[in-house]
N, C-alpha and C positions, 0 to 999 in steps of 0.2 A: 445448364442455364440456372442462374440464381433466381431466387423468388422475386427480387425487385428489378430484374433486367427489363421486362416489358414496361413496368411502371415508370422506371427512370427514362426510358426512351421516349415515352409519350407525355410526360408530366408537364413540360414547358410549352407554353403557347407563345408563338411569335407575336410581336406587337402589331404586325400587319393583319393578324387574324382576330384582334381584340378591338372592341368598340365600347365606349362608355355610354350607357343608356341615359338619355338627356331628360326624359319626361316620364310621367306616370308613377305608379307605386314602386317601380324598380329603378327610379332615378338614382344615379350614382353607382349602380352595379355594372358588372362587366358582361357584355354580350359576346359570345364566341362564334365566329363564322362556322356554320355547320360543315362546309366543305373542307375546312381544315381537319376536322375529326375524321372524315372519310379518307383524306390524304394520309393522316397518321396511321389509321388502321391498315391502309393499303401498303404503306411503306414497311410496316412491321410484318404483316401476315400475307400480303399478296392481294391481287384483285378481288373485288367483291364477287361472291359466288364461288370462288376458287380457294381463297385463303381465309375469308370471313363472310358471314351472311347474317342477315336479320330477318327472322321469321315472325310475321304477325300472328299472335295467338288469340287476340280479342280486340274488337273495336266497339265502342258504345257511346251513347249520349246520356248526359245527366242534366237535370234542370234545377235551377234555384231561382225562384221568383220569375223574372222575365229574361233570365240569362240561360242559354243552353251551351254546355261545354262538351267537346268531343275528347274522348280518351282512347289511347291505344296501348295495348300490352304487346311486348315483343320478347322473343328469346334471341339473344345474340350468340353466335357460335364463331369460334376462331380455330384455325388449324395450326398446330404446332408439331413439327417433326412428322408430318403426314397423318396426324391423329386429330380428329375433331374434338373440341372441348365439350364439357357439359353445357347446358343452357345457362346463359347469363341474363337474368330477367331485367326488364326496364319498362317503366310506365311513363307515357308522355301525355300532355294535354294541350288543348287550344280551344278558343271560343268558336262556337258554331253560330250562335245567335246572340248578339248584344244589342242593347237599346241605346239609341242616340236621340238627339233632339228632333231628328227628322224621321224617327220610327225605327223599326227593326233593321239591323244590319246583318245580313246572312253571308257567311264566308264559305266559298266553295273549295277552299284549300285547308279546311280545319283538320281533316284526317291526315293530310300530307304533313302539316306542321306538327301534329301530335306524334306522328311516326318519327319525324326528325328529332323531336324532343326525347322520345323513348330511346333512340339510339344514343343520344348524349348521356342519358342516365345509365344505360347498360355499359357504355364505354368507360364511364367514370370508374366503374368497378375494376377496370384494368389499369387505371392510373392516367387515362387520357385527360389532359387539362388539369391534372391534380393540383398544380401550384396555384391555379386560380381558385379552385374550390377550397383548398386548404386555408386560404386567407391568413397566412403567417405574416403578421405585422413586421416581424424582424427582417423579412425579405421583400415584401411588396404590400401594396395597399388595396389589391384587387378584392372585389366582393362579387358574389353572384346572388341570384334570387334565393338561394338556399341559406346564405349567411344570416339573413335577418330572422330566420325561424328560431334559431338558438345558437349563440356564439360557440357553444361547445360541440355542436354537431359537426361531423367531418373530421373527427380526431380519434386517436387511439387511446384517449384518456378514459380511465375506468369511471363508471357512474357511481362513485363512492357515496355521494350525497343523496342519490335517488334509488339506492338498492332496495330499501324497505318499501318505498312507494311502488316501484316496479313489481316487486313480489306480490304486494297486495292487489295490484291491478290484474296480474295474471290469475290470481285466485278468484277474483270477482268475475272474470270472463270465463275461465275454464273450470272453476271449482277447485277446492283444496286438494282433492285426490289426484287430479291430473295436471295441476299447475307446473310441477317440476318437469314432467315429461314434455309439456309444451314449451317450457323454457329451453330445454335441450333441443327440441325440434327447431325453434325459432333462432336460437343464438349459438347452439353448439356447446353451451356451458351448463354445468350442473348447479351453479350458484349465481345469483344476480351480482355478487361482488366481483365476479370475473368478467362482467359484460362491459364493453366499451361503448362510447356514445355512438359510434358508427353502427355497431350491432343493435344498440337500443332503438335508434331511429328507424333502422331497417325493419326490426321486429314490430314496432308500433304501426308502421304503414301496412305491414302484412296482416296484423290483427284487425286493423280498420277495414281492410278489404274483405277479410273473412266475415266480419260482422255485417258488413253491408250486403253480402250475398245471402245472409241468413234472414234479413228483415223481410217483412211482408212486402210483396211487390207493389210499388206505387203506380196508380193509374195516371194516364196522361191528363194534362190540364189544357187550358185554352192556348197557352204558348205553343205546346207541341202540336196541337190540332191545327192551328193556323199555319205553323211552319210546314207541316206535312202538306197542307193545301197549296201553299206557295210553291213547294217543290213540284207537285203534280202539275200546277199551272205552268211552271218553267219548262216542263217536259211536253208542253203543248196540249194538256188535257183540261177538261172542265172538272174540278173536284167533285161537284155534285153528281156528275154522270160517269166520269172515267176513273174514279178512285180505285175500284176493284181491278180494272184492266191494267192500270199503271202500277199501283202500289200493292195489289194482291189482297186488299181488304175492302169490304163493303163500307161505304161512307157512314152507314148507320152503326157499324161496329167499331169505328175509330175511337169513340169515347171510352170504350171498354178495354182498349189496349193498355198493357203495362208500359211503363216508360222504357224498359229494356227492349221489349218487342218493337215499340215504335222506333227506338234507336237503331235496331237492326234493319228495319224497313228503310229508314233514312239513309243508312250506309249504302244499301243497294241502289236507292234512287240517286244518290250522289254519284255512284259509279256510272249510272245511266247518263247523268248530266255530263260527266267527263267524256263518255263515248260520243254523246251528241256534239259536244264542243270539238272533239277531234274530227268528226265527220264534217262539221261545218268548215273547219280550217282546211281540210283536204279539198273541199269543193271550191273554196275561195282561191286556193293555190292553183287549182286546175283552171 
């Protein structure tokens, strides 16, 4: 099998699976039907769980002012000639709490959407929907939400103009003594002059994630506390009385939670909400 065989089989998205986004900050970009990706992976590798699989490695929430976002890390595995591949990482995100003119809007599908987004990111590494992400003007006018970040991202072009800046950044993050070793770890190259924009953006996102994990943990704010109370209420409890029983933390200890720990609690509570909804549907069907 040639190196580009899988890439070329999955690169083209049929028109029926594409839709132009009509509003918001992504207006004019292309939305790809997520079921098409699943079909493409299944056609090439076989049914999910047999020929390919996506394993969730982390789910968490992050807050910026009054907005809470859900994120999901996955490892995608594919089987080729009876052998499972190494993990292909992907990170996806979606909004959990957003503010509207009528107050907070809470999504009970944020982690499902983040998971779906993560699959698209990981599958892109195999070439799935590559023609859309490539944004080659000589062939098509498609754009995705990634196109606007930097027109050069998503190409095999060397970062000739940014070599020195990238090298200085690595030294500032890791120190002069280990900058070269970390360049090799992140990109596989010994010199920044050999790095492509694809590799550069992948490395920058990985550095950003590593730095975020090293920062002092942020404590929850009013948005997280109120959201946690609302979820407890949705599960049929009184936050002032039932917080420990439902969420596993005493109500007086909630303000001392880190955002990461609060996010883990919210993930578990959302699973309980899903189970509650399933039980309610079963009862209604009965």
